[in-house]
TORDO-828517 format. One record per residue: residue number from 0; x, y, z of N, C-alpha, C in turn. Coordinates in steps of 0.05 Angstrom, whole numbers. Example, Ala and Ser with C-alpha at 12.3 -4.5 7.8 and 13.67 -1.06 7.14 Angstrom:
% residues 2
  seq    n_xx    n_yy    n_zz   ca_xx   ca_yy   ca_zz    c_xx    c_yy    c_zz
    0     264    -114     156     246     -90     156     264     -66     156
    1     257     -45     142     273     -21     143     258       1     157
//
This chain:
% residues 123
  seq    n_xx    n_yy    n_zz   ca_xx   ca_yy   ca_zz    c_xx    c_yy    c_zz
    0      16     -24       0       0       0       0      17      25       0
    1      38      26      17      55      50      19      69      56      -8
    2      79      36     -21      93      40     -47      73      51     -68
    3      49      40     -69      29      49     -88      22      78     -83
    4      19      86     -58      12     113     -51      35     132     -58
    5      60     124     -52      83     140     -60      84     144     -90
    6      79     123    -105      80     125    -134      58     144    -144
    7      34     141    -133      12     158    -142      17     187    -135
    8      25     192    -110      31     220    -102      56     231    -116
    9      75     213    -123      98     221    -138      90     231    -166
   10      72     217    -178      63     225    -205      48     252    -203
   11      32     255    -183      18     281    -179      38     303    -174
   12      58     299    -157      78     319    -151      94     327    -176
   13     101     307    -192     115     312    -217      99     330    -236
   14      74     323    -239      56     339    -257      52     367    -246
   15      49     369    -219      46     395    -207      71     413    -211
   16      95     400    -208     119     415    -213     121     424    -242
   17     115     406    -261     117     412    -289      98     436    -296
   18      74     434    -285      54     455    -291      61     482    -279
   19      67     482    -253      74     507    -239      99     520    -250
   20     120     503    -254     145     513    -264     141     526    -291
   21     126     513    -308     121     523    -335     106     549    -335
   22      84     550    -319      68     574    -318      84     598    -308
   23      99     594    -286     115     616    -275     136     625    -294
   24     150     606    -307     171     613    -325     161     628    -349
   25     139     620    -360     127     634    -383     119     663    -375
   26     107     666    -352      99     692    -343     122     710    -336
   27     144     698    -326     168     714    -319     183     723    -344
   28     180     707    -365     191     714    -392     220     722    -391
   29     237     706    -379     265     712    -378     281     687    -377
   30     307     689    -375     324     666    -374     330     657    -346
   31     325     675    -326     330     667    -298     310     645    -291
   32     318     624    -277     300     601    -272     279     607    -250
   33     262     626    -256     241     635    -238     222     612    -231
   34     215     596    -251     197     573    -247     208     553    -227
   35     233     547    -230     246     528    -211     248     540    -183
   36     255     565    -182     257     579    -156     230     579    -142
   37     209     585    -157     182     585    -145     174     558    -135
   38     180     537    -150     173     510    -141     189     503    -116
   39     215     509    -116     232     502     -93     223     517     -68
   40     219     542     -70     211     558     -47     183     551     -37
   41     165     548     -56     137     540     -49     137     512     -37
   42     153     494     -47     154     467     -36     164     468      -7
   43     184     484      -2     195     487      26     173     497      44
   44     159     518      36     138     530      52     116     510      58
   45     105     497      38      83     479      42      90     453      56
   46     114     443      51     123     419      65     126     426      95
   47     137     450     100     140     459     128     113     459     142
   48      93     471     129      66     473     141      54     445     145
   49      53     430     123      39     405     124      52     384     142
   50      78     382     139      92     361     155      91     368     185
   51      95     393     192      94     401     220      66     397     231
   52      46     405     216      18     402     226      11     372     228
   53      18     357     207      12     328     208      25     314     231
   54      50     320     235      65     306     256      57     314     284
   55      47     339     287      41     349     314      11     349     321
   56      -7     349     301     -35     353     307     -54     333     295
   57     -45     317     277     -63     298     264     -53     269     267
   58     -72     251     267     -64     223     266     -65     215     237
   59     -41     214     225     -39     207     197     -22     182     196
   60     -31     162     182     -17     137     181      11     141     168
   61      30     124     175      56     126     163      55     124     132
   62      37     108     122      34     105      93      26     132      80
   63       7     146      91      -2     171      80      19     193      84
   64      33     192     107      55     212     111      77     208      90
   65      84     183      84     104     177      64      94     186      36
   66      68     181      31      57     189       5      59     219       1
   67      53     234      22      53     264      19      81     275      19
   68      98     266      39     124     278      41     144     267      21
   69     145     241      18     165     229      -1     153     229     -29
   70     128     220     -32     116     219     -58     112     246     -71
   71      94     262     -59      87     287     -72     110     307     -70
   72     119     313     -46     140     334     -44     167     324     -54
   73     172     299     -52     197     288     -63     199     291     -93
   74     177     289    -106     177     293    -135     172     322    -143
   75     158     336    -126     153     365    -132     179     380    -129
   76     194     375    -108     220     388    -104     235     374     -82
   77     260     365     -88     276     353     -66     288     375     -49
   78     287     400     -58     297     422     -43     280     426     -17
   79     255     420     -19     237     422       5     246     401      26
   80     254     378      17     264     358      36     289     367      50
   81     307     379      34     332     390      45     325     412      66
   82     307     430      60     300     450      78     287     439     104
   83     269     420     101     256     408     124     276     394     142
   84     293     377     130     313     362     146     332     381     160
   85     341     402     147     359     421     159     346     435     183
   86     321     444     179     308     458     201     301     439     224
   87     296     414     219     290     395     241     316     391     257
   88     339     389     244     364     386     259     369     411     276
   89     364     435     264     368     459     279     349     461     302
   90     324     454     297     304     454     318     311     435     342
   91     324     414     335     333     394     355     359     402     368
   92     369     426     361     394     435     373     419     424     361
   93     416     410     338     439     398     325     450     417     303
   94     459     441     313     468     462     295     492     454     278
   95     511     440     290     535     432     275     527     412     253
   96     510     393     260     501     374     240     486     388     217
   97     469     407     224     454     422     204     473     438     186
   98     493     451     198     512     467     183     529     449     164
   99     537     426     174     552     407     157     535     397     133
  100     509     392     139     491     383     118     487     405      97
  101     483     430     105     480     452      86     505     456      70
  102     528     457      84     553     462      70     559     439      50
  103     556     414      59     562     392      42     543     390      18
  104     518     395      23     498     394       2     503     415     -19
  105     508     440     -11     511     462     -30     538     460     -43
  106     559     459     -28     586     460     -40     592     436     -57
  107     587     412     -45     593     388     -60     573     383     -83
  108     548     392     -79     528     390    -100     537     407    -124
  109     546     431    -119     556     448    -141     581     437    -153
  110     600     427    -137     625     416    -148     619     391    -165
  111     602     374    -155     595     350    -171     580     357    -196
  112     563     377    -195     550     386    -220     570     396    -240
  113     589     412    -230     611     422    -247     627     399    -259
  114     634     380    -242     648     356    -251     633     341    -273
  115     607     337    -268     590     323    -287     589     338    -314
  116     587     364    -313     587     380    -337     613     378    -352
  117     635     379    -337     661     376    -350     665     349    -363
  118     657     328    -349     660     301    -360     643     298    -385
  119     618     307    -383     599     305    -406     609     321    -430
  120     622     344    -425     632     360    -446     655     347    -462
  121     668     328    -450     691     314    -463     681     293    -483
  122     656     286    -482     646     265    -499     632     277    -523
//
């Protein structure tokens, strides 16, 4: 059941990302990735609201929590997961762990993207 829900919500999240990103990008009418930025920031905001409310105020089964957080938001934007995980570490007082996670994700993510681009450019 959990896998089926994650797949279903993943498909919905993917389509939501495609639609919202496209609409915002067309309306922004530029080369700056406004659509991606809107999706990432919106995903952070709404995952923060929904996950916090679900975990603290509602009785939501683990299958449905996984469907919403991993399925929908995981396919809508993984940046929202990054934001949520970082803030939960900070909220738990694990500031060093949060800082390491942010630094590693951003710096190494960019370095590995650069490396991937360089490798692909050689072919």
